[in-house]
C-alpha positions as CSV (number, residue, x, y, z in Angstrom):
1,M,17.2,1.0,31.7
2,R,14.8,3.8,33.3
3,R,15.8,4.7,36.8
4,N,13.0,6.3,39.2
5,L,13.6,9.3,40.9
6,N,12.3,9.5,44.7
7,P,9.6,12.3,45.5
8,V,11.5,15.4,46.4
9,V,14.2,14.9,44.2
10,T,11.3,14.6,41.6
11,L,10.3,18.2,42.8
12,I,13.8,19.5,42.4
13,V,14.1,18.3,39.1
14,G,10.5,20.2,38.3
15,C,11.6,23.1,39.3
16,L,15.0,23.3,37.8
17,L,14.3,23.4,34.2
18,M,11.3,25.4,35.2
19,A,12.3,29.6,35.5
20,A,10.1,29.4,38.9
21,C,8.2,26.1,39.6
22,G,3.9,27.2,39.6
23,G,0.9,26.6,37.4
24,S,-1.2,28.4,35.3
25,G,-4.1,28.5,38.3
26,G,-2.5,31.5,40.0
27,S,-0.3,34.2,38.8
28,D,2.6,33.7,36.2
29,P,5.7,32.8,37.7
30,G,7.6,34.7,34.3
31,E,5.2,37.8,35.6
32,E,6.5,37.2,38.7
33,A,10.4,37.3,37.8
34,G,9.4,41.3,35.4
35,D,8.6,38.9,32.6
36,S,5.7,40.1,31.3
37,R,5.1,36.9,28.5
38,V,2.0,34.7,29.1
39,T,3.8,31.2,30.6
40,I,2.8,28.3,29.8
41,E,3.8,25.0,32.0
42,W,4.5,21.7,29.4
43,F,3.2,19.0,33.0
44,V,5.6,16.1,31.2
45,G,5.0,12.1,32.8
46,L,2.2,11.1,31.7
47,G,4.0,8.7,29.8
48,T,7.0,9.2,27.6
49,G,9.6,12.0,28.8
50,G,10.6,11.3,32.1
51,Q,13.6,9.0,31.6
52,P,16.5,11.2,32.5
53,E,18.0,10.8,28.6
54,Q,15.3,12.7,27.7
55,F,15.2,15.5,29.8
56,A,18.1,17.6,27.7
57,A,16.5,17.4,24.2
58,Q,13.1,19.0,25.7
59,E,15.6,21.5,27.4
60,D,16.6,22.4,24.7
61,V,12.8,22.8,22.6
62,V,11.6,25.3,25.4
63,E,15.0,27.0,25.1
64,R,14.3,27.6,21.2
65,F,11.2,28.6,21.9
66,N,11.6,30.9,24.6
67,S,14.6,32.3,22.7
68,S,12.3,32.9,19.5
69,Q,10.1,35.7,20.5
70,D,8.5,37.7,23.1
71,D,5.3,37.0,24.3
72,I,4.8,33.2,25.1
73,K,7.3,31.6,28.1
74,V,6.5,28.3,28.2
75,E,8.4,26.5,31.3
76,L,9.6,22.4,32.0
77,T,8.1,20.3,34.4
78,I,9.2,16.9,34.5
79,Y,7.7,13.8,37.2
80,D,8.7,10.2,37.7
81,P,5.7,8.5,35.4
82,D,5.8,6.8,39.0
83,L,4.1,9.3,40.9
84,A,3.3,11.7,37.7
85,Y,-0.6,10.5,37.4
86,D,-1.4,11.2,41.1
87,E,0.6,14.7,40.1
88,F,-1.5,15.7,37.8
89,R,-4.8,15.0,39.5
90,R,-3.5,16.4,42.3
91,R,-3.2,20.0,40.9
92,I,-6.5,19.5,38.9
93,D,-8.2,18.6,42.1
94,A,-6.3,22.0,42.8
95,G,-7.3,24.0,40.3
96,D,-3.7,24.7,39.7
97,P,-3.2,22.9,36.3
98,P,-0.8,22.8,33.7
99,D,-1.3,23.9,30.5
100,I,0.2,21.5,28.4
101,V,0.2,18.2,29.1
102,G,2.3,15.3,27.3
103,P,3.5,13.1,25.9
104,I,1.0,11.4,26.4
105,G,-0.1,7.6,25.5
106,I,-4.7,6.7,24.7
107,R,-5.0,4.6,27.3
108,G,-2.5,7.3,29.2
109,A,-5.6,9.9,28.4
110,N,-8.3,8.0,29.5
111,E,-8.1,8.6,32.9
112,F,-8.6,11.9,32.4
113,S,-10.4,12.4,29.5
114,D,-12.9,15.3,30.2
115,E,-9.4,17.1,31.5
116,F,-8.5,18.4,28.2
117,L,-9.6,20.7,25.4
118,D,-12.0,20.7,22.2
119,L,-9.0,21.5,20.5
120,S,-11.5,21.9,16.7
121,P,-11.6,26.5,17.2
122,F,-8.4,25.8,16.9
123,I,-7.3,23.9,13.9
124,D,-7.3,25.2,10.9
125,E,-7.7,22.7,7.6
126,E,-4.4,23.9,6.5
127,T,-2.7,22.1,9.9
128,L,-5.4,18.6,9.5
129,A,-3.8,18.5,6.3
130,D,-0.7,16.8,7.7
131,Y,-2.2,14.1,9.3
132,D,-3.7,11.1,7.5
133,P,-7.6,12.1,7.6
134,E,-7.3,7.9,9.6
135,Q,-4.9,8.7,12.6
136,V,-6.7,12.5,13.3
137,A,-10.3,9.9,13.2
138,V,-9.0,7.9,16.2
139,F,-9.2,11.7,18.5
140,E,-12.5,12.5,17.3
141,E,-15.7,11.4,19.8
142,D,-18.5,13.8,20.1
143,G,-17.5,16.5,18.0
144,K,-14.7,17.3,19.4
145,L,-11.0,17.2,18.6
146,T,-9.4,15.8,21.9
147,A,-5.2,15.9,20.6
148,L,-3.3,15.3,17.3
149,P,-1.2,12.2,16.5
150,F,2.5,12.8,16.9
151,G,4.4,9.8,17.7
152,V,2.6,6.5,15.9
153,F,2.8,3.3,16.4
154,P,0.9,1.3,14.0
155,S,0.6,-2.7,14.3
156,M,2.1,-5.0,12.4
157,M,3.2,-7.8,10.9
158,F,7.0,-8.8,12.2
159,Y,7.8,-12.0,10.9
160,N,11.7,-13.8,10.9
161,R,13.6,-14.1,7.8
162,D,15.7,-16.9,8.8
163,V,13.0,-19.1,9.5
164,F,11.3,-18.7,6.1
165,D,14.7,-18.8,4.0
166,Q,15.4,-22.5,5.9
167,A,11.7,-23.6,5.4
168,G,11.2,-22.6,1.4
169,L,8.5,-20.5,1.8
170,P,8.0,-16.9,0.4
171,Y,7.8,-13.9,3.1
172,P,4.3,-12.4,3.9
173,P,2.8,-9.9,1.6
174,T,3.9,-6.4,2.2
175,E,0.7,-4.5,0.4
176,F,-2.9,-5.1,2.2
177,G,-5.2,-7.2,-0.9
178,E,-1.4,-8.8,-2.2
179,E,-2.1,-12.5,-2.5
180,Y,0.2,-14.9,-0.8
181,Q,0.7,-18.0,-2.6
182,G,-2.4,-17.2,-5.0
183,E,-4.9,-17.1,-1.9
184,P,-6.0,-13.3,-0.4
185,W,-4.1,-12.8,2.4
186,T,-6.6,-13.7,5.0
187,I,-6.2,-15.2,9.1
188,D,-6.8,-18.9,7.5
189,A,-4.3,-18.6,5.3
190,M,-1.9,-16.5,8.2
191,T,-2.7,-19.5,10.7
192,R,-2.0,-22.4,8.0
193,L,1.0,-21.1,7.2
194,A,2.4,-20.6,11.0
195,E,0.9,-24.3,11.0
196,Q,3.5,-24.9,8.8
197,L,6.6,-22.8,10.7
198,T,5.5,-24.5,14.0
199,I,8.5,-27.2,14.4
200,D,8.9,-29.9,17.1
201,S,12.3,-31.3,18.1
202,N,12.0,-33.9,15.6
203,G,11.3,-31.6,12.4
204,R,7.9,-32.5,12.4
205,N,5.5,-29.6,12.3
206,V,1.3,-29.9,13.0
207,A,0.5,-31.4,9.9
208,D,2.3,-35.0,11.2
209,P,0.8,-36.9,12.7
210,D,3.9,-37.7,14.9
211,F,3.9,-33.5,16.0
212,N,5.1,-33.4,20.0
213,R,3.3,-30.1,20.8
214,D,5.5,-30.7,24.4
215,Q,8.2,-30.6,22.5
216,V,7.3,-27.4,20.2
217,I,11.6,-25.5,19.5
218,Q,9.4,-23.2,16.4
219,W,5.6,-21.7,16.9
220,G,4.4,-20.1,14.0
221,F,3.1,-17.2,15.9
222,N,2.9,-15.5,18.8
223,P,0.7,-11.9,19.4
224,Q,3.5,-9.9,21.1
225,W,3.8,-8.1,24.1
226,L,-0.3,-7.9,24.2
227,A,-1.1,-9.1,27.7
228,D,-4.9,-7.8,27.1
229,P,-8.0,-9.2,25.4
230,R,-8.6,-6.5,23.8
231,A,-5.5,-5.9,22.4
232,H,-4.7,-9.5,20.6
233,G,-8.5,-9.8,19.4
234,T,-8.4,-6.7,17.9
235,L,-6.3,-8.6,15.2
236,F,-10.2,-9.6,13.7
237,G,-11.1,-6.3,13.9
238,A,-12.1,-2.9,16.3
239,G,-14.4,-3.6,18.3
240,S,-15.6,-2.2,22.3
241,L,-16.5,-4.6,25.8
242,V,-19.3,-1.6,26.5
243,A,-22.7,-2.2,25.1
244,P,-24.0,1.4,24.6
245,D,-26.4,0.5,27.8
246,G,-23.1,0.8,29.9
247,T,-23.1,-2.9,30.3
248,A,-19.9,-5.8,29.1
249,Q,-20.5,-7.5,25.6
250,V,-17.9,-9.1,24.1
251,P,-17.6,-8.3,20.5
252,E,-18.4,-11.6,18.3
253,H,-15.3,-11.9,16.3
254,W,-12.9,-11.1,19.8
255,L,-15.1,-14.4,20.8
256,A,-13.6,-15.5,17.6
257,E,-9.8,-14.2,18.5
258,W,-10.4,-15.7,21.9
259,E,-11.1,-18.8,20.6
260,W,-8.6,-19.0,17.8
261,L,-5.8,-18.2,19.7
262,R,-6.2,-20.9,22.2
263,G,-6.9,-23.1,19.7
264,N,-2.4,-22.7,19.2
265,V,-2.1,-22.9,22.2
266,E,-3.9,-25.6,22.7
267,R,-2.0,-26.9,19.2
268,G,1.7,-25.6,19.7
269,V,1.1,-22.9,16.9
270,S,1.2,-20.1,19.4
271,P,3.3,-20.5,22.9
272,N,1.5,-20.7,26.1
273,R,2.8,-18.5,29.2
274,T,5.0,-20.7,30.8
275,E,6.9,-21.4,26.6
276,I,6.4,-17.5,27.1
277,E,8.3,-16.6,30.1
278,S,10.6,-19.4,29.3
279,A,14.8,-19.2,28.5
280,L,14.1,-20.8,25.4
281,L,11.9,-18.2,24.5
282,G,13.9,-15.6,26.5
283,E,12.1,-15.2,29.1
284,D,9.2,-13.2,27.8
285,N,10.6,-12.4,24.3
286,A,9.2,-14.8,22.4
287,F,10.0,-13.2,19.1
288,G,13.2,-11.4,19.4
289,S,14.6,-15.0,20.6
290,G,14.4,-15.6,16.7
291,R,11.8,-19.0,17.9
292,V,8.5,-17.6,16.2
293,A,8.0,-17.2,13.1
294,M,5.9,-14.4,12.7
295,A,4.5,-11.9,15.7
296,F,1.5,-9.5,15.8
297,T,2.3,-6.5,17.5
298,H,3.1,-2.8,17.1
299,L,6.1,-0.8,15.4
300,W,7.8,0.3,18.9
301,Y,8.6,-3.4,19.8
302,A,11.4,-3.3,16.8
303,S,13.6,-1.7,19.3
304,S,13.7,-4.4,21.7
305,I,15.0,-7.2,19.1
306,V,18.1,-7.2,21.0
307,D,20.4,-9.8,21.4
308,E,21.7,-10.7,25.7
309,N,24.0,-7.8,25.2
310,E,21.5,-5.3,23.9
311,K,22.2,-5.3,19.9
312,E,20.2,-5.3,18.0
313,L,19.9,-8.2,15.7
314,D,18.8,-8.1,11.8
315,F,16.7,-11.8,11.0
316,W,13.1,-9.9,10.8
317,D,11.1,-7.6,8.8
318,L,7.3,-6.3,8.8
319,A,4.5,-7.5,7.1
320,A,0.3,-6.7,6.3
321,V,-1.4,-7.8,8.9
322,P,-4.0,-10.4,7.9
323,A,-7.5,-9.6,6.5
324,Y,-10.9,-11.3,8.6
325,E,-13.1,-11.9,7.1
326,G,-12.9,-8.7,4.0
327,E,-11.4,-6.2,6.9
328,V,-8.2,-5.3,8.2
329,T,-7.2,-3.7,11.2
330,S,-4.3,-2.1,12.1
331,K,-4.8,-0.7,15.6
332,L,-2.5,1.9,17.3
333,H,-0.8,3.3,19.9
334,A,-0.1,7.3,19.4
335,D,1.6,9.4,21.2
336,T,-0.5,12.7,22.3
337,F,0.2,16.8,23.8
338,R,-3.4,17.7,25.3
339,V,-3.9,20.8,26.8
340,V,-6.0,21.2,29.7
341,A,-9.5,22.2,29.4
342,S,-9.1,24.7,32.2
343,T,-6.2,26.5,31.1
344,D,-6.7,30.5,31.3
345,H,-4.5,30.5,27.9
346,A,-5.9,28.2,25.4
347,E,-4.5,30.8,22.2
348,E,-1.6,30.8,23.8
349,A,-1.1,26.6,24.9
350,T,-2.2,25.4,21.1
351,T,0.3,27.9,20.2
352,V,2.8,26.1,22.1
353,L,1.2,23.0,21.3
354,R,1.6,23.9,17.5
355,Y,5.4,24.0,17.9
356,L,5.4,20.5,19.4
357,H,4.2,19.6,16.5
358,G,6.2,21.2,14.3
359,E,9.8,22.6,14.0
360,A,10.3,20.8,18.2
361,A,8.6,17.6,15.9
362,P,12.4,15.8,15.1
363,D,13.9,16.3,18.4
364,L,11.7,15.1,20.3
365,L,10.5,12.1,17.8
366,T,13.8,10.9,18.5
367,A,14.3,10.8,22.4
368,Y,10.8,9.3,22.1
369,S,11.5,6.2,19.2
370,S,8.4,7.7,18.1
371,F,7.3,7.9,14.6
372,P,6.0,10.7,12.9
373,A,2.1,11.3,13.0
374,R,2.9,13.9,10.1
375,V,3.4,12.9,6.7
376,D,5.5,15.6,5.7
377,Q,7.6,14.4,8.4
378,Q,8.0,11.1,8.1
379,P,10.1,10.8,4.9
380,A,13.3,11.7,6.5
381,F,12.4,8.7,10.3
382,L,12.3,6.3,7.3
383,D,15.7,6.9,6.4
384,D,16.4,6.9,9.4
385,L,14.8,4.4,10.1
386,A,16.5,2.5,6.6
387,Q,20.0,3.7,8.1
388,R,19.7,1.7,11.9
389,F,18.3,-1.5,10.1
390,P,20.2,-1.9,7.1
391,R,18.5,-5.5,6.4
392,V,15.0,-4.5,6.4
393,Q,13.5,-3.6,3.1
394,N,9.7,-3.2,4.0
395,W,9.0,-0.1,5.9
396,S,6.2,1.6,3.5
397,V,4.4,-1.2,6.0
398,I,4.2,1.4,8.6
399,N,2.4,3.6,6.0
400,E,0.1,1.0,4.4
401,S,-1.0,-0.1,8.2
402,L,-1.5,3.8,9.3
403,T,-4.7,3.4,7.1
404,K,-6.6,1.0,9.4
405,P,-6.3,2.3,12.5
406,D,-8.9,0.6,15.1
407,V,-11.5,2.9,15.3
408,P,-12.4,2.6,18.6
409,S,-9.5,1.8,20.1
410,H,-8.6,-1.3,21.8
411,E,-6.9,1.2,24.6
412,S,-11.1,2.8,24.8
413,L,-11.5,4.2,28.6
414,L,-14.0,1.2,30.5
415,P,-15.7,1.9,33.8
416,G,-13.8,0.8,36.8
417,M,-10.8,1.0,36.1
418,P,-8.2,-0.6,37.7
419,E,-10.7,-3.4,38.6
420,S,-12.3,-3.5,35.7
421,Q,-8.4,-4.0,33.9
422,D,-8.0,-6.1,36.6
423,V,-10.4,-9.0,34.9
424,L,-9.3,-8.2,31.8
425,D,-6.0,-9.5,33.2
426,D,-7.2,-12.3,35.3
427,F,-9.0,-13.7,32.4
428,E,-5.7,-13.3,28.9
429,E,-3.8,-14.9,32.1
430,A,-6.5,-17.9,32.2
431,L,-6.9,-18.2,28.1
432,R,-2.5,-17.8,28.0
433,G,-1.6,-20.3,30.6
434,E,-4.8,-22.6,32.2
435,A,-4.0,-26.4,30.6
436,E,-7.2,-26.7,31.1
437,F,-9.3,-23.6,29.9
438,D,-12.8,-23.6,28.9
439,L,-13.9,-20.6,26.8
440,E,-17.7,-20.4,26.7
441,A,-17.9,-20.9,31.2
442,S,-15.1,-18.5,31.0
443,V,-16.5,-15.7,28.8
444,E,-19.7,-15.5,31.2
445,D,-17.5,-15.1,33.9
446,L,-15.9,-12.4,32.2
447,L,-18.9,-10.5,31.6
448,G,-20.4,-10.7,35.2
449,D,-17.5,-9.6,36.7
450,L,-16.7,-7.2,34.6
451,D,-20.4,-5.9,34.9
452,E,-19.8,-5.4,38.8
453,A,-16.4,-3.9,38.2
454,F,-18.5,-1.4,35.7
455,G,-20.7,-0.1,38.0
456,S,-24.0,-2.3,35.9
457,P,-27.1,-2.3,37.1
């Protein structure tokens, strides 16, 4: 469990990990200490990396870099994640920014979208060849490349082998385009399968006229820990809530997914909010409880399938996301390192960036529990996963899923944050929680509330 550091301790930690305290906006701390090297400050805390158990790995990669050459010195500043955003904003406003920040996710970077350097002039084709083009495209906008993916977490279908075995049903497909029991692997096929695997206390499934919705003990499908209507909406395809004119919109396929999910909840195929938070479903860890047949979520979830003693459970495996209207979307979460646009040392900062993505990556990926975006680093990481989870067979689903990221990202910046996110949270709570829910009226209210949050005319 992450421990929070109070503000004083946070600042002390930052200073202890640096040779001296200070940012790149003023004089170089290294020069003040008689060191002629260019100092590049690496700011951690805007995502993972701010937990005490991760400090040592980051310190080690800094020490190795600083010992390897005489031109650049990296200084590491770590802030508690609860404080880092305000501190980063304060330093930017004060004209004293760090040079590199990260790891930082897509959603976190949105809050500072204008503050990051376009890497295009510093990244050659040979470097880009290490990455899948589909992954790089996630970070390209208006001709600029503000990041390269570092640690990636594609979304997939997690399925419970034990549930399928008990039902005598084949496991879901592991490749896009593969059929399931003689038909394409689509949302419709997955829904019918989920219905078969939804069981009440009398052993009846949804197709049985005597099925009791109020006595479900096994659910067919759950969007696991995707508490944002954009996140599970992307199961039906990428989209945006912001129209070209800046007003709020709801993509038709997201509306279709919301209606589909609401129908699943009403019929018992997917758990409602009360059921999700019950002891039967692990008090919010529904798939991890062993009582959900299939879950749509990200690779990072694998480490959370544990028992009450935090011991990893091994009843699960991975499957391909089903297609909707002929298209497959495996929405992406990704950690990145980014160079601050106002750095005085762009060339040196990008040199450090290449080091973090290269030689330092294996240790950092392990510390962050991230899957490498660089293709050449993936085989070793897959070997480690296979040793950690020996019963999981379908690791190839990860690479398959990385070819289908959502562009634009479901985590793209919304105008009027955080008010607009609050509007979405309220809508999601009603979608999966209220007994009586009018989707059409609720979407109309959602659009009006979002327009107000956006500041739309």
